C-alpha positions in Angstrom: 44.3 16.5 6.4 41.2 14.6 7.5 38.2 14.0 5.4 35.0 15.1 6.4 32.3 12.7 6.1 28.9 13.9 5.0 25.9 12.9 7.1 24.0 9.8 5.8 21.0 10.8 3.2 17.9 9.2 4.6 15.2 8.2 1.9 11.9 6.3 2.6 12.0 2.7 1.9 9.9 2.1 -1.3 8.3 -0.9 0.4 7.9 -0.2 4.0 8.3 3.6 4.0 10.8 3.3 6.9 13.8 5.9 6.8 17.1 4.1 5.3 20.5 5.3 4.8 21.2 5.9 1.1 25.2 5.2 1.4 27.6 2.6 -0.1 27.2 1.0 3.6 23.9 0.0 3.0 24.0 -2.6 0.4 19.9 -2.8 0.1 19.8 0.8 -0.7 17.2 2.6 -1.3 15.5 -0.4 0.7 15.9 -0.4 4.4 16.7 -4.4 4.6 17.2 -7.3 2.5 13.5 -8.3 3.3 12.2 -5.4 1.7 14.7 -5.5 -1.4 13.3 -9.4 -1.8 9.4 -8.2 -1.7 9.9 -5.5 -4.2 11.9 -8.1 -6.5 9.2 -10.5 -6.0 6.4 -8.0 -7.1 8.5 -7.3 -10.5 8.7 -11.1 -10.8 4.9 -11.3 -10.3 4.5 -8.5 -12.8 2.6 -6.3 -10.3 4.8 -3.5 -11.8 5.0 -2.8 -15.5 7.2 -0.2 -17.5 4.8 1.5 -19.9 5.7 1.3 -23.5 4.1 2.8 -26.7 1.6 0.8 -28.5 3.1 -0.1 -32.1 1.4 1.1 -35.0 -0.9 -1.5 -36.5 0.9 -3.4 -39.3 0.0 -2.8 -42.7 -1.6 -5.8 -44.7 0.9 -6.5 -47.4 -2.3 -7.9 -49.6 -3.9 -4.5 -49.7 -2.8 -1.9 -52.5 -1.0 1.2 -51.2 -3.1 4.2 -50.4 -2.8 7.1 -52.5 -1.8 10.0 -50.4 -1.9 12.5 -53.4 1.9 13.1 -53.4 3.0 13.0 -57.2 6.7 12.2 -55.9 5.9 8.4 -55.2 
């Protein structure tokens, strides 16, 4: 039996907005070309993009005495 090929899924290139095939045959996916992929990589390298992170709690000063929370089980 012959395999049915699914039509190529088209997505917008994150860099230029042009339609790009999202298939294993497109080594640059989700980008439309090597150029757009390299431009995006450069933007990450220049820190134009950042992944948000939660700010850490302020560190406790070890020289300060512990705060009484009213819990007698301490």
